[in-house]
mmCIF file of the N, C-alpha and C atoms, coordinates in Angstrom:
data_MODEL
# 
_entry.id   MODEL 
# 
loop_
_atom_site.group_PDB 
_atom_site.id 
_atom_site.type_symbol 
_atom_site.label_atom_id 
_atom_site.label_alt_id 
_atom_site.label_comp_id 
_atom_site.label_asym_id 
_atom_site.label_entity_id 
_atom_site.label_seq_id 
_atom_site.pdbx_PDB_ins_code 
_atom_site.Cartn_x 
_atom_site.Cartn_y 
_atom_site.Cartn_z 
_atom_site.occupancy 
_atom_site.B_iso_or_equiv 
_atom_site.pdbx_formal_charge 
_atom_site.auth_seq_id 
_atom_site.auth_comp_id 
_atom_site.auth_asym_id 
_atom_site.auth_atom_id 
_atom_site.pdbx_PDB_model_num 
ATOM 1   N N  . MET A 1 1  ? 68.286 59.238 108.620 1.00 0.00 ? 1  MET A N  1 
ATOM 2   C CA . MET A 1 1  ? 69.209 58.994 107.507 1.00 0.00 ? 1  MET A CA 1 
ATOM 3   C C  . MET A 1 1  ? 69.778 60.307 107.031 1.00 0.00 ? 1  MET A C  1 
ATOM 4   N N  . ALA A 1 2  ? 71.095 60.270 106.807 1.00 0.00 ? 2  ALA A N  1 
ATOM 5   C CA . ALA A 1 2  ? 71.783 61.504 106.411 1.00 0.00 ? 2  ALA A CA 1 
ATOM 6   C C  . ALA A 1 2  ? 71.608 61.731 104.969 1.00 0.00 ? 2  ALA A C  1 
ATOM 7   N N  . HIS A 1 3  ? 71.615 62.982 104.536 1.00 0.00 ? 3  HIS A N  1 
ATOM 8   C CA . HIS A 1 3  ? 71.472 63.384 103.145 1.00 0.00 ? 3  HIS A CA 1 
ATOM 9   C C  . HIS A 1 3  ? 72.757 64.061 102.718 1.00 0.00 ? 3  HIS A C  1 
ATOM 10  N N  . THR A 1 4  ? 73.080 63.999 101.471 1.00 0.00 ? 4  THR A N  1 
ATOM 11  C CA . THR A 1 4  ? 74.301 64.661 100.979 1.00 0.00 ? 4  THR A CA 1 
ATOM 12  C C  . THR A 1 4  ? 74.201 66.130 100.972 1.00 0.00 ? 4  THR A C  1 
ATOM 13  N N  . ASP A 1 5  ? 72.998 66.714 101.082 1.00 0.00 ? 5  ASP A N  1 
ATOM 14  C CA . ASP A 1 5  ? 72.825 68.188 101.092 1.00 0.00 ? 5  ASP A CA 1 
ATOM 15  C C  . ASP A 1 5  ? 72.781 68.705 102.481 1.00 0.00 ? 5  ASP A C  1 
ATOM 16  N N  . THR A 1 6  ? 73.108 67.873 103.504 1.00 0.00 ? 6  THR A N  1 
ATOM 17  C CA . THR A 1 6  ? 73.173 68.314 104.888 1.00 0.00 ? 6  THR A CA 1 
ATOM 18  C C  . THR A 1 6  ? 74.537 68.124 105.413 1.00 0.00 ? 6  THR A C  1 
ATOM 19  N N  . VAL A 1 7  ? 74.831 68.833 106.507 1.00 0.00 ? 7  VAL A N  1 
ATOM 20  C CA . VAL A 1 7  ? 76.111 68.813 107.120 1.00 0.00 ? 7  VAL A CA 1 
ATOM 21  C C  . VAL A 1 7  ? 75.906 68.598 108.651 1.00 0.00 ? 7  VAL A C  1 
ATOM 22  N N  . ARG A 1 8  ? 76.726 67.770 109.265 1.00 0.00 ? 8  ARG A N  1 
ATOM 23  C CA . ARG A 1 8  ? 76.685 67.565 110.713 1.00 0.00 ? 8  ARG A CA 1 
ATOM 24  C C  . ARG A 1 8  ? 77.692 68.540 111.338 1.00 0.00 ? 8  ARG A C  1 
ATOM 25  N N  . ILE A 1 9  ? 77.274 69.255 112.360 1.00 0.00 ? 9  ILE A N  1 
ATOM 26  C CA . ILE A 1 9  ? 78.128 70.156 113.075 1.00 0.00 ? 9  ILE A CA 1 
ATOM 27  C C  . ILE A 1 9  ? 78.000 69.983 114.555 1.00 0.00 ? 9  ILE A C  1 
ATOM 28  N N  . VAL A 1 10 ? 79.015 70.399 115.281 1.00 0.00 ? 10 VAL A N  1 
ATOM 29  C CA . VAL A 1 10 ? 78.944 70.420 116.760 1.00 0.00 ? 10 VAL A CA 1 
ATOM 30  C C  . VAL A 1 10 ? 78.988 71.893 117.112 1.00 0.00 ? 10 VAL A C  1 
ATOM 31  N N  . LEU A 1 11 ? 77.965 72.235 117.955 1.00 0.00 ? 11 LEU A N  1 
ATOM 32  C CA . LEU A 1 11 ? 77.817 73.675 118.317 1.00 0.00 ? 11 LEU A CA 1 
ATOM 33  C C  . LEU A 1 11 ? 78.907 74.124 119.319 1.00 0.00 ? 11 LEU A C  1 
ATOM 34  N N  . ALA A 1 12 ? 79.387 75.366 119.157 1.00 0.00 ? 12 ALA A N  1 
ATOM 35  C CA . ALA A 1 12 ? 80.313 75.939 120.084 1.00 0.00 ? 12 ALA A CA 1 
ATOM 36  C C  . ALA A 1 12 ? 79.593 76.846 121.041 1.00 0.00 ? 12 ALA A C  1 
ATOM 37  N N  . HIS A 1 13 ? 78.379 77.250 120.711 1.00 0.00 ? 13 HIS A N  1 
ATOM 38  C CA . HIS A 1 13 ? 77.619 78.224 121.503 1.00 0.00 ? 13 HIS A CA 1 
ATOM 39  C C  . HIS A 1 13 ? 76.129 77.796 121.622 1.00 0.00 ? 13 HIS A C  1 
ATOM 40  N N  . HIS A 1 14 ? 75.418 78.327 122.585 1.00 0.00 ? 14 HIS A N  1 
ATOM 41  C CA . HIS A 1 14 ? 73.968 78.097 122.714 1.00 0.00 ? 14 HIS A CA 1 
ATOM 42  C C  . HIS A 1 14 ? 73.304 78.655 121.423 1.00 0.00 ? 14 HIS A C  1 
ATOM 43  N N  . LEU A 1 15 ? 72.274 77.903 120.960 1.00 0.00 ? 15 LEU A N  1 
ATOM 44  C CA . LEU A 1 15 ? 71.553 78.282 119.789 1.00 0.00 ? 15 LEU A CA 1 
ATOM 45  C C  . LEU A 1 15 ? 70.100 77.855 119.883 1.00 0.00 ? 15 LEU A C  1 
ATOM 46  N N  . ASP A 1 16 ? 69.174 78.792 119.599 1.00 0.00 ? 16 ASP A N  1 
ATOM 47  C CA . ASP A 1 16 ? 67.746 78.429 119.514 1.00 0.00 ? 16 ASP A CA 1 
ATOM 48  C C  . ASP A 1 16 ? 67.482 78.164 118.076 1.00 0.00 ? 16 ASP A C  1 
ATOM 49  N N  . ARG A 1 17 ? 66.945 77.014 117.776 1.00 0.00 ? 17 ARG A N  1 
ATOM 50  C CA . ARG A 1 17 ? 66.688 76.617 116.368 1.00 0.00 ? 17 ARG A CA 1 
ATOM 51  C C  . ARG A 1 17 ? 65.415 75.811 116.342 1.00 0.00 ? 17 ARG A C  1 
ATOM 52  N N  . GLN A 1 18 ? 64.528 76.213 115.503 1.00 0.00 ? 18 GLN A N  1 
ATOM 53  C CA . GLN A 1 18 ? 63.237 75.515 115.276 1.00 0.00 ? 18 GLN A CA 1 
ATOM 54  C C  . GLN A 1 18 ? 62.519 75.203 116.593 1.00 0.00 ? 18 GLN A C  1 
ATOM 55  N N  . GLY A 1 19 ? 62.568 76.211 117.523 1.00 0.00 ? 19 GLY A N  1 
ATOM 56  C CA . GLY A 1 19 ? 61.879 76.081 118.785 1.00 0.00 ? 19 GLY A CA 1 
ATOM 57  C C  . GLY A 1 19 ? 62.601 75.251 119.801 1.00 0.00 ? 19 GLY A C  1 
ATOM 58  N N  . LYS A 1 20 ? 63.824 74.790 119.520 1.00 0.00 ? 20 LYS A N  1 
ATOM 59  C CA . LYS A 1 20 ? 64.603 73.993 120.470 1.00 0.00 ? 20 LYS A CA 1 
ATOM 60  C C  . LYS A 1 20 ? 65.757 74.798 120.928 1.00 0.00 ? 20 LYS A C  1 
ATOM 61  N N  . SER A 1 21 ? 66.103 74.642 122.185 1.00 0.00 ? 21 SER A N  1 
ATOM 62  C CA . SER A 1 21 ? 67.270 75.290 122.752 1.00 0.00 ? 21 SER A CA 1 
ATOM 63  C C  . SER A 1 21 ? 68.432 74.279 122.727 1.00 0.00 ? 21 SER A C  1 
ATOM 64  N N  . LEU A 1 22 ? 69.416 74.591 121.929 1.00 0.00 ? 22 LEU A N  1 
ATOM 65  C CA . LEU A 1 22 ? 70.534 73.723 121.700 1.00 0.00 ? 22 LEU A CA 1 
ATOM 66  C C  . LEU A 1 22 ? 71.744 74.176 122.530 1.00 0.00 ? 22 LEU A C  1 
ATOM 67  N N  . LEU A 1 23 ? 72.510 73.345 123.078 1.00 0.00 ? 23 LEU A N  1 
ATOM 68  C CA . LEU A 1 23 ? 73.622 73.722 123.924 1.00 0.00 ? 23 LEU A CA 1 
ATOM 69  C C  . LEU A 1 23 ? 74.978 73.484 123.229 1.00 0.00 ? 23 LEU A C  1 
ATOM 70  N N  . PRO A 1 24 ? 76.020 74.168 123.723 1.00 0.00 ? 24 PRO A N  1 
ATOM 71  C CA . PRO A 1 24 ? 77.385 73.895 123.198 1.00 0.00 ? 24 PRO A CA 1 
ATOM 72  C C  . PRO A 1 24 ? 77.677 72.411 123.388 1.00 0.00 ? 24 PRO A C  1 
ATOM 73  N N  . GLY A 1 25 ? 78.246 71.801 122.305 1.00 0.00 ? 25 GLY A N  1 
ATOM 74  C CA . GLY A 1 25 ? 78.550 70.407 122.348 1.00 0.00 ? 25 GLY A CA 1 
ATOM 75  C C  . GLY A 1 25 ? 77.498 69.542 121.648 1.00 0.00 ? 25 GLY A C  1 
ATOM 76  N N  . ASP A 1 26 ? 76.277 70.106 121.467 1.00 0.00 ? 26 ASP A N  1 
ATOM 77  C CA . ASP A 1 26 ? 75.243 69.361 120.730 1.00 0.00 ? 26 ASP A CA 1 
ATOM 78  C C  . ASP A 1 26 ? 75.638 69.184 119.287 1.00 0.00 ? 26 ASP A C  1 
ATOM 79  N N  . GLU A 1 27 ? 75.433 67.981 118.762 1.00 0.00 ? 27 GLU A N  1 
ATOM 80  C CA . GLU A 1 27 ? 75.655 67.756 117.315 1.00 0.00 ? 27 GLU A CA 1 
ATOM 81  C C  . GLU A 1 27 ? 74.335 67.825 116.622 1.00 0.00 ? 27 GLU A C  1 
ATOM 82  N N  . ILE A 1 28 ? 74.282 68.610 115.516 1.00 0.00 ? 28 ILE A N  1 
ATOM 83  C CA . ILE A 1 28 ? 73.085 68.750 114.748 1.00 0.00 ? 28 ILE A CA 1 
ATOM 84  C C  . ILE A 1 28 ? 73.399 68.569 113.287 1.00 0.00 ? 28 ILE A C  1 
ATOM 85  N N  . GLU A 1 29 ? 72.311 68.259 112.545 1.00 0.00 ? 29 GLU A N  1 
ATOM 86  C CA . GLU A 1 29 ? 72.455 68.101 111.099 1.00 0.00 ? 29 GLU A CA 1 
ATOM 87  C C  . GLU A 1 29 ? 71.661 69.206 110.462 1.00 0.00 ? 29 GLU A C  1 
ATOM 88  N N  . VAL A 1 30 ? 72.290 70.033 109.671 1.00 0.00 ? 30 VAL A N  1 
ATOM 89  C CA . VAL A 1 30 ? 71.647 71.170 109.107 1.00 0.00 ? 30 VAL A CA 1 
ATOM 90  C C  . VAL A 1 30 ? 71.868 71.256 107.554 1.00 0.00 ? 30 VAL A C  1 
ATOM 91  N N  . PRO A 1 31 ? 71.024 71.949 106.866 1.00 0.00 ? 31 PRO A N  1 
ATOM 92  C CA . PRO A 1 31 ? 71.252 72.165 105.404 1.00 0.00 ? 31 PRO A CA 1 
ATOM 93  C C  . PRO A 1 31 ? 72.630 72.907 105.216 1.00 0.00 ? 31 PRO A C  1 
ATOM 94  N N  . HIS A 1 32 ? 73.236 72.652 104.052 1.00 0.00 ? 32 HIS A N  1 
ATOM 95  C CA . HIS A 1 32 ? 74.565 73.173 103.773 1.00 0.00 ? 32 HIS A CA 1 
ATOM 96  C C  . HIS A 1 32 ? 74.602 74.702 103.912 1.00 0.00 ? 32 HIS A C  1 
ATOM 97  N N  . ASP A 1 33 ? 73.632 75.381 103.417 1.00 0.00 ? 33 ASP A N  1 
ATOM 98  C CA . ASP A 1 33 ? 73.666 76.843 103.463 1.00 0.00 ? 33 ASP A CA 1 
ATOM 99  C C  . ASP A 1 33 ? 73.597 77.355 104.949 1.00 0.00 ? 33 ASP A C  1 
ATOM 100 N N  . GLU A 1 34 ? 72.819 76.692 105.728 1.00 0.00 ? 34 GLU A N  1 
ATOM 101 C CA . GLU A 1 34 ? 72.722 77.040 107.166 1.00 0.00 ? 34 GLU A CA 1 
ATOM 102 C C  . GLU A 1 34 ? 74.033 76.744 107.878 1.00 0.00 ? 34 GLU A C  1 
ATOM 103 N N  . ALA A 1 35 ? 74.662 75.647 107.501 1.00 0.00 ? 35 ALA A N  1 
ATOM 104 C CA . ALA A 1 35 ? 75.959 75.284 108.091 1.00 0.00 ? 35 ALA A CA 1 
ATOM 105 C C  . ALA A 1 35 ? 76.988 76.344 107.782 1.00 0.00 ? 35 ALA A C  1 
ATOM 106 N N  . ARG A 1 36 ? 76.971 76.802 106.532 1.00 0.00 ? 36 ARG A N  1 
ATOM 107 C CA . ARG A 1 36 ? 77.930 77.876 106.071 1.00 0.00 ? 36 ARG A CA 1 
ATOM 108 C C  . ARG A 1 36 ? 77.752 79.171 106.930 1.00 0.00 ? 36 ARG A C  1 
ATOM 109 N N  . GLN A 1 37 ? 76.479 79.500 107.197 1.00 0.00 ? 37 GLN A N  1 
ATOM 110 C CA . GLN A 1 37 ? 76.194 80.649 108.040 1.00 0.00 ? 37 GLN A CA 1 
ATOM 111 C C  . GLN A 1 37 ? 76.711 80.475 109.491 1.00 0.00 ? 37 GLN A C  1 
ATOM 112 N N  . LEU A 1 38 ? 76.470 79.281 110.025 1.00 0.00 ? 38 LEU A N  1 
ATOM 113 C CA . LEU A 1 38 ? 76.865 79.018 111.404 1.00 0.00 ? 38 LEU A CA 1 
ATOM 114 C C  . LEU A 1 38 ? 78.427 78.977 111.502 1.00 0.00 ? 38 LEU A C  1 
ATOM 115 N N  . VAL A 1 39 ? 79.143 78.470 110.480 1.00 0.00 ? 39 VAL A N  1 
ATOM 116 C CA . VAL A 1 39 ? 80.594 78.479 110.504 1.00 0.00 ? 39 VAL A CA 1 
ATOM 117 C C  . VAL A 1 39 ? 81.088 79.918 110.435 1.00 0.00 ? 39 VAL A C  1 
ATOM 118 N N  . SER A 1 40 ? 80.497 80.695 109.568 1.00 0.00 ? 40 SER A N  1 
ATOM 119 C CA . SER A 1 40 ? 80.906 82.128 109.429 1.00 0.00 ? 40 SER A CA 1 
ATOM 120 C C  . SER A 1 40 ? 80.680 82.893 110.706 1.00 0.00 ? 40 SER A C  1 
ATOM 121 N N  . ALA A 1 41 ? 79.651 82.589 111.442 1.00 0.00 ? 41 ALA A N  1 
ATOM 122 C CA . ALA A 1 41 ? 79.343 83.287 112.662 1.00 0.00 ? 41 ALA A CA 1 
ATOM 123 C C  . ALA A 1 41 ? 80.108 82.770 113.848 1.00 0.00 ? 41 ALA A C  1 
ATOM 124 N N  . GLY A 1 42 ? 80.928 81.671 113.635 1.00 0.00 ? 42 GLY A N  1 
ATOM 125 C CA . GLY A 1 42 ? 81.668 81.175 114.740 1.00 0.00 ? 42 GLY A CA 1 
ATOM 126 C C  . GLY A 1 42 ? 80.931 80.233 115.682 1.00 0.00 ? 42 GLY A C  1 
ATOM 127 N N  . TYR A 1 43 ? 79.819 79.668 115.179 1.00 0.00 ? 43 TYR A N  1 
ATOM 128 C CA . TYR A 1 43 ? 78.979 78.768 116.051 1.00 0.00 ? 43 TYR A CA 1 
ATOM 129 C C  . TYR A 1 43 ? 79.362 77.316 115.964 1.00 0.00 ? 43 TYR A C  1 
ATOM 130 N N  . VAL A 1 44 ? 80.364 76.935 115.159 1.00 0.00 ? 44 VAL A N  1 
ATOM 131 C CA . VAL A 1 44 ? 80.723 75.567 115.036 1.00 0.00 ? 44 VAL A CA 1 
ATOM 132 C C  . VAL A 1 44 ? 82.020 75.277 115.839 1.00 0.00 ? 44 VAL A C  1 
ATOM 133 N N  . ALA A 1 45 ? 81.950 74.303 116.729 1.00 0.00 ? 45 ALA A N  1 
ATOM 134 C CA . ALA A 1 45 ? 83.095 74.003 117.544 1.00 0.00 ? 45 ALA A CA 1 
ATOM 135 C C  . ALA A 1 45 ? 84.285 73.528 116.767 1.00 0.00 ? 45 ALA A C  1 
ATOM 136 N N  . GLY A 1 46 ? 85.438 74.050 117.093 1.00 0.00 ? 46 GLY A N  1 
ATOM 137 C CA . GLY A 1 46 ? 86.726 73.570 116.482 1.00 0.00 ? 46 GLY A CA 1 
ATOM 138 C C  . GLY A 1 46 ? 86.943 74.102 115.083 1.00 0.00 ? 46 GLY A C  1 
ATOM 139 N N  . VAL A 1 47 ? 86.148 75.056 114.605 1.00 0.00 ? 47 VAL A N  1 
ATOM 140 C CA . VAL A 1 47 ? 86.382 75.567 113.216 1.00 0.00 ? 47 VAL A CA 1 
ATOM 141 C C  . VAL A 1 47 ? 86.590 77.064 113.280 1.00 0.00 ? 47 VAL A C  1 
ATOM 142 N N  . ASP A 1 48 ? 87.769 77.456 112.869 1.00 0.00 ? 48 ASP A N  1 
ATOM 143 C CA . ASP A 1 48 ? 88.120 78.862 112.751 1.00 0.00 ? 48 ASP A CA 1 
ATOM 144 C C  . ASP A 1 48 ? 87.601 79.362 111.421 1.00 0.00 ? 48 ASP A C  1 
ATOM 145 N N  . PRO A 1 49 ? 86.686 80.298 111.393 1.00 0.00 ? 49 PRO A N  1 
ATOM 146 C CA . PRO A 1 49 ? 86.092 80.787 110.121 1.00 0.00 ? 49 PRO A CA 1 
ATOM 147 C C  . PRO A 1 49 ? 87.134 81.362 109.151 1.00 0.00 ? 49 PRO A C  1 
ATOM 148 N N  . SER A 1 50 ? 88.248 81.765 109.642 1.00 0.00 ? 50 SER A N  1 
ATOM 149 C CA . SER A 1 50 ? 89.319 82.264 108.771 1.00 0.00 ? 50 SER A CA 1 
ATOM 150 C C  . SER A 1 50 ? 90.247 81.232 108.216 1.00 0.00 ? 50 SER A C  1 
ATOM 151 N N  . ASP A 1 51 ? 90.052 79.951 108.598 1.00 0.00 ? 51 ASP A N  1 
ATOM 152 C CA . ASP A 1 51 ? 90.900 78.832 108.131 1.00 0.00 ? 51 ASP A CA 1 
ATOM 153 C C  . ASP A 1 51 ? 90.109 78.137 106.975 1.00 0.00 ? 51 ASP A C  1 
ATOM 154 N N  . ALA A 1 52 ? 90.495 78.370 105.794 1.00 0.00 ? 52 ALA A N  1 
ATOM 155 C CA . ALA A 1 52 ? 89.777 77.845 104.604 1.00 0.00 ? 52 ALA A CA 1 
ATOM 156 C C  . ALA A 1 52 ? 89.719 76.312 104.652 1.00 0.00 ? 52 ALA A C  1 
ATOM 157 N N  . GLU A 1 53 ? 90.789 75.696 105.079 1.00 0.00 ? 53 GLU A N  1 
ATOM 158 C CA . GLU A 1 53 ? 90.824 74.173 105.109 1.00 0.00 ? 53 GLU A CA 1 
ATOM 159 C C  . GLU A 1 53 ? 89.870 73.643 106.135 1.00 0.00 ? 53 GLU A C  1 
ATOM 160 N N  . ALA A 1 54 ? 89.864 74.248 107.344 1.00 0.00 ? 54 ALA A N  1 
ATOM 161 C CA . ALA A 1 54 ? 88.967 73.838 108.385 1.00 0.00 ? 54 ALA A CA 1 
ATOM 162 C C  . ALA A 1 54 ? 87.496 74.038 108.014 1.00 0.00 ? 54 ALA A C  1 
ATOM 163 N N  . VAL A 1 55 ? 87.237 75.163 107.317 1.00 0.00 ? 55 VAL A N  1 
ATOM 164 C CA . VAL A 1 55 ? 85.838 75.435 106.873 1.00 0.00 ? 55 VAL A CA 1 
ATOM 165 C C  . VAL A 1 55 ? 85.416 74.441 105.842 1.00 0.00 ? 55 VAL A C  1 
ATOM 166 N N  . ALA A 1 56 ? 86.258 74.079 104.885 1.00 0.00 ? 56 ALA A N  1 
ATOM 167 C CA . ALA A 1 56 ? 85.918 73.121 103.866 1.00 0.00 ? 56 ALA A CA 1 
ATOM 168 C C  . ALA A 1 56 ? 85.616 71.751 104.517 1.00 0.00 ? 56 ALA A C  1 
ATOM 169 N N  . LYS A 1 57 ? 86.434 71.373 105.469 1.00 0.00 ? 57 LYS A N  1 
ATOM 170 C CA . LYS A 1 57 ? 86.257 70.081 106.171 1.00 0.00 ? 57 LYS A CA 1 
ATOM 171 C C  . LYS A 1 57 ? 84.890 70.075 106.946 1.00 0.00 ? 57 LYS A C  1 
ATOM 172 N N  . ALA A 1 58 ? 84.612 71.194 107.627 1.00 0.00 ? 58 ALA A N  1 
ATOM 173 C CA . ALA A 1 58 ? 83.354 71.313 108.406 1.00 0.00 ? 58 ALA A CA 1 
ATOM 174 C C  . ALA A 1 58 ? 82.139 71.277 107.482 1.00 0.00 ? 58 ALA A C  1 
ATOM 175 N N  . LEU A 1 59 ? 82.261 71.739 106.269 1.00 0.00 ? 59 LEU A N  1 
ATOM 176 C CA . LEU A 1 59 ? 81.085 71.834 105.373 1.00 0.00 ? 59 LEU A CA 1 
ATOM 177 C C  . LEU A 1 59 ? 80.962 70.577 104.458 1.00 0.00 ? 59 LEU A C  1 
ATOM 178 N N  . ALA A 1 60 ? 81.768 69.573 104.737 1.00 0.00 ? 60 ALA A N  1 
ATOM 179 C CA . ALA A 1 60 ? 81.667 68.349 103.989 1.00 0.00 ? 60 ALA A CA 1 
ATOM 180 C C  . ALA A 1 60 ? 80.289 67.741 104.236 1.00 0.00 ? 60 ALA A C  1 
ATOM 181 N N  . PRO A 1 61 ? 79.695 67.106 103.250 1.00 0.00 ? 61 PRO A N  1 
ATOM 182 C CA . PRO A 1 61 ? 78.348 66.533 103.469 1.00 0.00 ? 61 PRO A CA 1 
ATOM 183 C C  . PRO A 1 61 ? 78.395 65.489 104.594 1.00 0.00 ? 61 PRO A C  1 
ATOM 184 N N  . ALA A 1 62 ? 77.273 65.416 105.292 1.00 0.00 ? 62 ALA A N  1 
ATOM 185 C CA . ALA A 1 62 ? 77.094 64.378 106.347 1.00 0.00 ? 62 ALA A CA 1 
ATOM 186 C C  . ALA A 1 62 ? 77.028 63.017 105.661 1.00 0.00 ? 62 ALA A C  1 
ATOM 187 N N  . VAL A 1 63 ? 77.666 62.074 106.260 1.00 0.00 ? 63 VAL A N  1 
ATOM 188 C CA . VAL A 1 63 ? 77.629 60.691 105.786 1.00 0.00 ? 63 VAL A CA 1 
ATOM 189 C C  . VAL A 1 63 ? 76.959 59.828 106.889 1.00 0.00 ? 63 VAL A C  1 
ATOM 190 N N  . GLU A 1 64 ? 76.266 58.896 106.473 1.00 0.00 ? 64 GLU A N  1 
ATOM 191 C CA . GLU A 1 64 ? 75.620 58.019 107.412 1.00 0.00 ? 64 GLU A CA 1 
ATOM 192 C C  . GLU A 1 64 ? 76.632 57.215 108.175 1.00 0.00 ? 64 GLU A C  1 
ATOM 193 N N  . ARG A 1 65 ? 76.547 57.295 109.520 1.00 0.00 ? 65 ARG A N  1 
ATOM 194 C CA . ARG A 1 65 ? 77.529 56.598 110.333 1.00 0.00 ? 65 ARG A CA 1 
ATOM 195 C C  . ARG A 1 65 ? 77.125 55.155 110.488 1.00 0.00 ? 65 ARG A C  1 
ATOM 196 N N  . LYS A 1 66 ? 78.034 54.246 110.386 1.00 0.00 ? 66 LYS A N  1 
ATOM 197 C CA . LYS A 1 66 ? 77.776 52.881 110.593 1.00 0.00 ? 66 LYS A CA 1 
ATOM 198 C C  . LYS A 1 66 ? 78.263 52.477 111.989 1.00 0.00 ? 66 LYS A C  1 
ATOM 199 N N  . PRO A 1 67 ? 77.547 51.589 112.697 1.00 0.00 ? 67 PRO A N  1 
ATOM 200 C CA . PRO A 1 67 ? 78.000 51.277 114.020 1.00 0.00 ? 67 PRO A CA 1 
ATOM 201 C C  . PRO A 1 67 ? 79.329 50.550 113.965 1.00 0.00 ? 67 PRO A C  1 
ATOM 202 N N  . ALA A 1 68 ? 80.170 50.878 114.925 1.00 0.00 ? 68 ALA A N  1 
ATOM 203 C CA . ALA A 1 68 ? 81.494 50.265 114.989 1.00 0.00 ? 68 ALA A CA 1 
ATOM 204 C C  . ALA A 1 68 ? 81.335 48.749 115.340 1.00 0.00 ? 68 ALA A C  1 
ATOM 205 N N  . LEU A 1 69 ? 82.099 47.950 114.665 1.00 0.00 ? 69 LEU A N  1 
ATOM 206 C CA . LEU A 1 69 ? 82.154 46.516 114.907 1.00 0.00 ? 69 LEU A CA 1 
ATOM 207 C C  . LEU A 1 69 ? 83.192 46.262 116.021 1.00 0.00 ? 69 LEU A C  1 
ATOM 208 N N  . SER A 1 70 ? 82.885 45.298 116.913 1.00 0.00 ? 70 SER A N  1 
ATOM 209 C CA . SER A 1 70 ? 83.871 44.978 117.931 1.00 0.00 ? 70 SER A CA 1 
ATOM 210 C C  . SER A 1 70 ? 85.037 44.182 117.228 1.00 0.00 ? 70 SER A C  1 
ATOM 211 N N  . LYS A 1 71 ? 86.201 44.418 117.669 1.00 0.00 ? 71 LYS A N  1 
ATOM 212 C CA . LYS A 1 71 ? 87.354 43.850 117.024 1.00 0.00 ? 71 LYS A CA 1 
ATOM 213 C C  . LYS A 1 71 ? 87.570 42.460 117.697 1.00 0.00 ? 71 LYS A C  1 
ATOM 214 N N  . ALA A 1 72 ? 87.811 41.419 116.903 1.00 0.00 ? 72 ALA A N  1 
ATOM 215 C CA . ALA A 1 72 ? 88.083 40.086 117.403 1.00 0.00 ? 72 ALA A CA 1 
ATOM 216 C C  . ALA A 1 72 ? 89.541 40.089 117.957 1.00 0.00 ? 72 ALA A C  1 
ATOM 217 N N  . PRO A 1 73 ? 89.785 39.331 119.001 1.00 0.00 ? 73 PRO A N  1 
ATOM 218 C CA . PRO A 1 73 ? 91.153 39.255 119.533 1.00 0.00 ? 73 PRO A CA 1 
ATOM 219 C C  . PRO A 1 73 ? 92.127 38.682 118.483 1.00 0.00 ? 73 PRO A C  1 
ATOM 220 N N  . ALA A 1 74 ? 93.333 39.226 118.488 1.00 0.00 ? 74 ALA A N  1 
ATOM 221 C CA . ALA A 1 74 ? 94.262 38.857 117.463 1.00 0.00 ? 74 ALA A CA 1 
ATOM 222 C C  . ALA A 1 74 ? 94.757 37.417 117.728 1.00 0.00 ? 74 ALA A C  1 
ATOM 223 N N  . ASN A 1 75 ? 94.812 36.972 118.977 1.00 0.00 ? 75 ASN A N  1 
ATOM 224 C CA . ASN A 1 75 ? 95.344 35.650 119.257 1.00 0.00 ? 75 ASN A CA 1 
ATOM 225 C C  . ASN A 1 75 ? 94.382 34.996 120.229 1.00 0.00 ? 75 ASN A C  1 
ATOM 226 N N  . LYS A 1 76 ? 93.567 34.044 119.740 1.00 0.00 ? 76 LYS A N  1 
ATOM 227 C CA . LYS A 1 76 ? 92.545 33.369 120.569 1.00 0.00 ? 76 LYS A CA 1 
ATOM 228 C C  . LYS A 1 76 ? 93.223 32.523 121.613 1.00 0.00 ? 76 LYS A C  1 
ATOM 229 N N  . ALA A 1 77 ? 94.382 31.941 121.384 1.00 0.00 ? 77 ALA A N  1 
ATOM 230 C CA . ALA A 1 77 ? 95.080 31.148 122.386 1.00 0.00 ? 77 ALA A CA 1 
ATOM 231 C C  . ALA A 1 77 ? 95.457 31.986 123.608 1.00 0.00 ? 77 ALA A C  1 
ATOM 232 N N  . ALA A 1 78 ? 95.918 33.193 123.334 1.00 0.00 ? 78 ALA A N  1 
ATOM 233 C CA . ALA A 1 78 ? 96.253 34.135 124.397 1.00 0.00 ? 78 ALA A CA 1 
ATOM 234 C C  . ALA A 1 78 ? 95.052 34.482 125.209 1.00 0.00 ? 78 ALA A C  1 
ATOM 235 N N  . GLU A 1 79 ? 93.956 34.634 124.560 1.00 0.00 ? 79 GLU A N  1 
ATOM 236 C CA . GLU A 1 79 ? 92.670 34.993 125.225 1.00 0.00 ? 79 GLU A CA 1 
ATOM 237 C C  . GLU A 1 79 ? 92.221 33.828 126.186 1.00 0.00 ? 79 GLU A C  1 
ATOM 238 N N  . GLY A 1 80 ? 92.421 32.615 125.729 1.00 0.00 ? 80 GLY A N  1 
ATOM 239 C CA . GLY A 1 80 ? 92.058 31.457 126.609 1.00 0.00 ? 80 GLY A CA 1 
ATOM 240 C C  . GLY A 1 80 ? 92.951 31.360 127.801 1.00 0.00 ? 80 GLY A C  1 
ATOM 241 N N  . GLN A 1 81 ? 94.233 31.687 127.677 1.00 0.00 ? 81 GLN A N  1 
ATOM 242 C CA . GLN A 1 81 ? 95.143 31.668 128.827 1.00 0.00 ? 81 GLN A CA 1 
ATOM 243 C C  . GLN A 1 81 ? 94.881 32.759 129.758 1.00 0.00 ? 81 GLN A C  1 
ATOM 244 N N  . ALA A 1 82 ? 94.433 33.922 129.298 1.00 0.00 ? 82 ALA A N  1 
ATOM 245 C CA . ALA A 1 82 ? 94.161 35.041 130.153 1.00 0.00 ? 82 ALA A CA 1 
ATOM 246 C C  . ALA A 1 82 ? 92.940 34.732 131.045 1.00 0.00 ? 82 ALA A C  1 
ATOM 247 N N  . SER A 1 83 ? 91.996 34.010 130.523 1.00 0.00 ? 83 SER A N  1 
ATOM 248 C CA . SER A 1 83 ? 90.759 33.769 131.293 1.00 0.00 ? 83 SER A CA 1 
ATOM 249 C C  . SER A 1 83 ? 90.922 32.537 132.204 1.00 0.00 ? 83 SER A C  1 
ATOM 250 N N  . ALA A 1 84 ? 91.986 31.762 132.063 1.00 0.00 ? 84 ALA A N  1 
ATOM 251 C CA . ALA A 1 84 ? 92.171 30.582 132.877 1.00 0.00 ? 84 ALA A CA 1 
ATOM 252 C C  . ALA A 1 84 ? 92.720 30.873 134.238 1.00 0.00 ? 84 ALA A C  1 
# 
C-alpha cells in the first residue's frame, strides 16, 4: 500500500539500496527526502534536476494504483458481426 509520504521513482542508474542491487528501469518507492536526494543526484529516469517543474512532478506523493478495467466494446452489434 502506498503512503502519502513516499514517492515512486524509476531509476536511471544502478543503485545499491538496503542490501539490494537495483537496476536502471526499476521502479521503487522511497521516502520523500530520499527521493529528493536521488533526483538531485540524477538517479531518477526522465527527470532533469535543473527543471523545477519536472522535479516537482517527480516528487509528487505516490498514489495507490488501481488495476485498469477492460473497456467494453462501444457497439455490441458490430462485435457480433465481427465474430460471425
